[in-house]
Residue frames relative to the residue before (quaternion, step in Angstrom):
aa qw qx qy qz dx dy dz
M 1.0000 0.0000 0.0000 0.0000 0.00 0.00 0.00
S 0.6043 0.5740 -0.3462 0.4308 3.55 1.08 -0.67
T 0.6628 0.4868 -0.3076 0.4786 3.57 0.95 -0.78
N 0.6356 0.5320 -0.3304 0.4514 3.53 1.00 -0.72
S 0.6749 0.4680 -0.3060 0.4815 3.62 0.92 -0.75
G 0.6181 0.5354 -0.3415 0.4634 3.60 1.09 -0.66
V 0.6423 0.5072 -0.3120 0.4826 3.58 1.03 -0.80
N 0.6514 0.5109 -0.3208 0.4601 3.58 0.99 -0.79
V 0.6270 0.5176 -0.3333 0.4774 3.58 1.01 -0.76
L 0.6533 0.5049 -0.3077 0.4728 3.57 0.96 -0.83
R 0.6471 0.5205 -0.3187 0.4570 3.60 0.94 -0.82
Y 0.7110 0.4470 -0.2680 0.4720 3.57 0.83 -0.99
S 0.6010 0.5366 -0.3597 0.4707 3.58 1.12 -0.55
A 0.6531 0.4971 -0.3042 0.4836 3.58 0.98 -0.85
L 0.6366 0.5224 -0.3256 0.4645 3.57 1.01 -0.78
A 0.6635 0.4957 -0.3022 0.4720 3.59 0.91 -0.90
F 0.6501 0.5044 -0.3211 0.4688 3.59 0.98 -0.82
G 0.6515 0.5185 -0.3120 0.4575 3.61 0.98 -0.81
V 0.6482 0.4979 -0.3207 0.4786 3.57 0.98 -0.79
F 0.6503 0.5121 -0.3132 0.4655 3.58 0.96 -0.86
Y 0.6620 0.4981 -0.3055 0.4694 3.58 0.92 -0.90
G 0.6539 0.5144 -0.3144 0.4571 3.60 0.91 -0.85
F 0.6413 0.5264 -0.3156 0.4605 3.57 1.00 -0.83
T 0.7010 0.4534 -0.2809 0.4734 3.60 0.81 -0.96
H 0.6440 0.5188 -0.3284 0.4565 3.59 0.99 -0.76
Q 0.6469 0.5092 -0.3159 0.4716 3.59 0.97 -0.81
R 0.6313 0.5269 -0.3316 0.4625 3.59 1.01 -0.75
S 0.6651 0.4880 -0.3144 0.4697 3.61 0.95 -0.80
I 0.6280 0.5222 -0.3361 0.4690 3.60 1.02 -0.72
N 0.6679 0.4937 -0.3009 0.4686 3.59 0.91 -0.91
S 0.6389 0.5274 -0.3256 0.4558 3.57 1.00 -0.79
A 0.6598 0.4983 -0.3042 0.4731 3.59 0.95 -0.86
T 0.6464 0.5181 -0.3175 0.4614 3.58 1.00 -0.79
R 0.6623 0.4979 -0.3058 0.4690 3.57 0.95 -0.87
T 0.6429 0.5200 -0.3210 0.4618 3.58 1.00 -0.80
A 0.6560 0.5004 -0.3082 0.4736 3.60 0.95 -0.85
A 0.6530 0.5038 -0.3194 0.4667 3.59 0.97 -0.79
A 0.6437 0.5133 -0.3228 0.4669 3.59 1.00 -0.77
K 0.6449 0.5085 -0.3211 0.4716 3.61 1.00 -0.77
R 0.6430 0.5130 -0.3222 0.4686 3.60 0.99 -0.82
E 0.6570 0.5085 -0.3087 0.4630 3.57 0.94 -0.88
Y 0.6495 0.5122 -0.3128 0.4668 3.59 0.99 -0.83
A 0.6534 0.5041 -0.3122 0.4706 3.59 0.96 -0.86
H 0.6378 0.5174 -0.3282 0.4668 3.59 1.02 -0.76
K 0.6510 0.5017 -0.3157 0.4742 3.59 0.97 -0.82
Q 0.6219 0.5331 -0.3364 0.4646 3.60 1.01 -0.77
Q 0.6624 0.5026 -0.3037 0.4651 3.57 0.94 -0.89
L 0.6491 0.5055 -0.3196 0.4701 3.60 0.99 -0.76
I 0.6354 0.5236 -0.3268 0.4641 3.59 1.02 -0.77
E 0.6579 0.4980 -0.3087 0.4731 3.59 0.93 -0.88
Q 0.6440 0.5110 -0.3202 0.4707 3.58 1.00 -0.79
A 0.6550 0.5020 -0.3123 0.4706 3.60 0.97 -0.81
R 0.6289 0.5282 -0.3366 0.4607 3.59 1.02 -0.75
A 0.6578 0.5062 -0.3104 0.4633 3.56 0.94 -0.89
E 0.6558 0.4978 -0.3095 0.4757 3.59 0.96 -0.81
Y 0.6379 0.5249 -0.3288 0.4576 3.59 1.00 -0.77
V 0.6575 0.4935 -0.3121 0.4761 3.58 0.92 -0.89
K 0.6562 0.5085 -0.3157 0.4594 3.57 0.98 -0.84
S 0.6877 0.4745 -0.2954 0.4633 3.60 0.97 -0.75
K 0.7088 0.4538 -0.2630 0.4717 3.60 1.10 -0.61
T 0.5365 0.6013 -0.4168 0.4206 3.60 1.23 -0.15
P 0.3767 -0.7357 0.5069 0.2449 3.59 -0.61 1.04
A 0.5834 -0.6038 0.4198 0.3448 3.54 -1.16 0.61
S 0.6009 0.5839 -0.3659 0.4050 3.59 1.14 -0.49
Q 0.6184 0.5538 -0.3574 0.4280 3.60 1.16 -0.32
T 0.5129 0.6083 -0.4445 0.4116 3.56 1.21 -0.10
K 0.4483 -0.7219 0.4702 0.2383 3.54 -0.90 0.94
S 0.0715 -0.7755 0.6264 0.0324 3.53 -0.79 1.01
P 0.6221 -0.5641 0.3751 0.3924 3.59 -1.10 0.47
L 0.6472 0.5329 -0.3319 0.4324 3.62 1.12 -0.47
D 0.6303 0.5457 -0.3349 0.4390 3.59 1.21 -0.24
Q 0.4488 0.7141 -0.4452 0.3008 3.58 1.22 0.10
D 0.4351 -0.6784 0.5368 0.2495 3.52 -1.23 0.64
P 0.3954 -0.7442 0.4784 0.2470 3.63 -0.58 1.03
M 0.6559 0.5068 -0.3175 0.4606 3.60 1.19 -0.40
D 0.5011 0.6514 -0.4221 0.3825 3.57 1.30 -0.06
A 0.5422 -0.6372 0.4415 0.3240 3.58 -1.09 0.71
N 0.7193 0.4184 -0.2476 0.4963 3.61 1.12 -0.55
F 0.3303 0.7580 -0.5018 0.2541 3.61 1.17 0.37
D 0.1630 -0.7810 0.5997 0.0623 3.56 -0.88 1.02
L 0.3068 -0.7934 0.5024 0.1547 3.57 -0.25 1.30
E 0.6456 0.5260 -0.3269 0.4469 3.59 0.97 -0.81
A 0.6591 0.4896 -0.3094 0.4798 3.61 0.95 -0.85
Y 0.6207 0.5439 -0.3363 0.4537 3.57 1.07 -0.72
F 0.6870 0.4716 -0.2788 0.4774 3.59 0.90 -0.93
N 0.6300 0.5249 -0.3360 0.4634 3.62 1.03 -0.74
A 0.6682 0.4851 -0.3006 0.4774 3.59 0.96 -0.81
L 0.6362 0.5257 -0.3156 0.4683 3.55 1.05 -0.77
A 0.6625 0.4913 -0.2966 0.4814 3.58 1.00 -0.84
A 0.6580 0.5015 -0.3148 0.4653 3.61 1.01 -0.73
Q 0.6722 0.4932 -0.2996 0.4639 3.56 1.10 -0.68
N 0.7765 0.2140 -0.1059 0.5832 3.59 1.04 -0.75
P 0.1199 -0.8421 0.5197 0.0798 3.64 0.12 1.16
């Protein structure tokens, strides 16, 4: 009978240890999952903020800042006279 009770104590001790290990392991898995989800959510919010900033800058940029061929400086080394005349002819038919 003594051996039987010793085996039972060992069995229940192993069972208790297994339950404790399973509980702590599940908690670590859940914690890692929550942390990964929070990082994904933060990255998504960052991406939305950057997209909103880009849209805001695009909406606040006046149309006059867009470069047209007629705004070129004739004293510039990269001045293209043919492109200037083509744009002038297209603007004034």
